[in-house]
C-alpha positions in Angstrom: 79.7 107.0 88.0 78.7 107.6 91.6 78.6 105.1 94.5 74.6 104.7 94.3 75.1 104.1 90.6 77.7 101.2 91.2 75.4 99.9 93.9 72.5 99.6 91.5 74.6 98.0 88.9 76.1 95.3 91.1 72.8 94.5 92.5 71.2 93.9 89.0 74.1 91.9 87.8 74.1 89.9 91.0 70.5 89.2 90.8 70.5 88.2 87.0 73.6 86.3 87.2 72.7 84.5 90.5 76.5 84.8 90.9 78.0 83.9 94.4 79.8 87.3 94.0 80.7 90.0 91.8 84.2 91.5 91.5 84.4 95.2 90.5 88.0 95.9 89.2 88.3 99.1 87.0 88.2 102.8 87.9 84.7 102.2 89.5 86.4 100.0 92.1 87.5 103.2 93.8 84.0 104.2 94.8 83.5 102.3 98.1 86.7 104.0 99.7 86.5 107.4 97.7 83.0 108.1 96.9 83.7 111.7 96.2 85.5 110.8 93.0 82.1 110.1 91.5 80.7 113.7 92.4 78.9 115.3 89.6 80.8 118.5 90.2 84.4 117.7 89.0 84.8 114.1 90.3 87.0 112.3 87.8 84.8 109.3 87.7 81.7 111.4 86.8 82.7 110.8 83.3 82.9 107.0 84.0 79.7 105.2 82.6 80.7 101.5 83.0 82.0 99.3 85.8 84.1 96.4 84.8 82.8 93.0 86.6 83.6 89.5 87.0 80.7 87.4 88.1 81.8 84.5 90.2 81.6 81.6 89.2 81.8 82.5 85.6 80.1 80.7 82.8 80.4 81.9 79.1 76.5 81.7 79.0 75.7 83.8 81.7 78.5 86.2 80.7 77.0 86.6 77.3 73.6 87.0 78.9 74.8 89.7 81.1 76.7 91.4 78.2 73.2 91.4 76.2 71.3 92.6 79.2 73.5 95.2 81.0 76.5 95.8 78.3 77.3 99.0 76.4 74.6 100.2 74.0 72.0 97.9 75.4 68.5 98.6 76.7 69.9 99.2 80.1 72.5 101.5 79.3 70.3 103.5 77.2 67.7 103.8 79.9 70.0 104.2 82.9 73.0 106.0 81.2 75.7 103.4 82.6 76.5 99.7 81.9 78.2 96.8 83.2 81.4 95.5 81.1 81.3 91.7 82.0 84.8 90.4 81.7 86.2 86.7 82.1 87.8 86.0 85.2 91.4 85.5 83.4 91.6 89.2 83.6 92.7 88.7 87.3 96.1 87.4 86.2 96.8 91.2 85.9 95.9 91.6 89.8 98.8 91.3 92.4 99.0 88.0 94.3 96.7 88.1 97.4 94.3 90.6 95.7 91.3 88.6 96.8 92.2 88.8 100.6 92.0 92.6 100.2 88.7 93.0 98.5 86.5 95.9 99.7 82.7 95.3 100.0 80.5 97.5 98.1 78.3 99.1 100.7 74.9 97.8 101.2 75.4 95.2 98.6 75.9 91.9 99.7 78.4 89.7 97.5 79.7 92.6 95.7 83.2 93.6 96.0 85.9 95.8 94.5 89.6 95.3 94.3 91.9 97.6 96.6 92.9 100.5 95.0 96.7 99.6 95.0 95.8 96.5 93.4 93.6 98.4 90.9 96.4 100.8 90.3 98.7 97.7 89.4 96.3 96.6 86.5 95.9 100.1 85.5 100.0 100.3 85.1 99.8 97.3 82.9 97.2 98.8 80.8 99.2 102.0 80.6 96.5 104.0 78.7 96.8 107.8 79.0 93.5 108.1 80.9 94.9 105.5 83.2 98.2 107.4 83.7 96.0 110.6 84.6 94.0 109.0 87.2 96.8 107.3 88.9 98.5 110.8 88.8 95.4 112.1 90.7 95.2 109.5 93.4 98.9 109.8 94.1 98.8 113.8 94.4 95.7 113.6 96.6 97.5 110.9 98.9 94.9 108.1 97.8 97.6 106.0 96.3 101.2 105.2 97.9 103.5 104.7 94.7 105.9 102.5 96.8 102.8 100.1 97.6 102.0 100.1 93.8 105.6 99.0 93.2 105.4 96.2 95.6 102.0 95.1 94.0 103.7 95.2 90.6 106.3 92.9 91.8 103.5 90.6 93.0 102.1 90.2 89.2 103.7 87.4 87.0 104.5 89.6 83.8 106.9 89.2 81.1 110.1 91.6 81.1 108.6 94.0 78.6 105.4 94.1 80.6 107.6 94.8 84.0 109.3 97.7 82.1 105.9 99.2 80.6 104.2 99.0 84.0 106.9 100.4 86.0 107.4 103.2 83.4 103.7 103.7 83.6 103.9 104.3 87.3 107.0 106.4 87.0 104.9 108.8 84.6 101.9 108.9 86.9 104.4 110.0 89.8 106.0 112.7 87.8 102.6 114.1 86.6 101.4 114.0 90.4 104.5 116.0 91.2 103.7 118.5 88.6 100.2 119.0 89.8 
């Protein structure tokens, strides 16, 4: 996904939802600060075809309508090649305390924001998928993420003990892979 793609997607979702704002929180949330990550010539987000979004305020009816309109394998996706993954606001329980104060605006799109990269990294550590570890390793190895700040952000998320262990191990794996690059 490129930054211009993210802009288009947030504009159409905002328009259809008549939302006060939209928050992008997955890998695509990196694009306002690091648009080069979506470069068609080797950018790691060039293979990302979705943007995870929370329209606020959220209602189930609007969420379902947005999914049916802009979701995976829907007409919008089939036409443009990218889609919105509309998510309930409860997902923000995975974000570190204070995340709302650190939102990054999507350039040229009023009322569209992305979570800050270290907040995104904390959520990715909790998910712990191999693709998340690879992305975090790349961001660390290129100086785009500070592992110590990610650790601080992880401590700012309410988690059960098993998730604390898992998320910190995920970060340790990413740091190790970053060092091996």
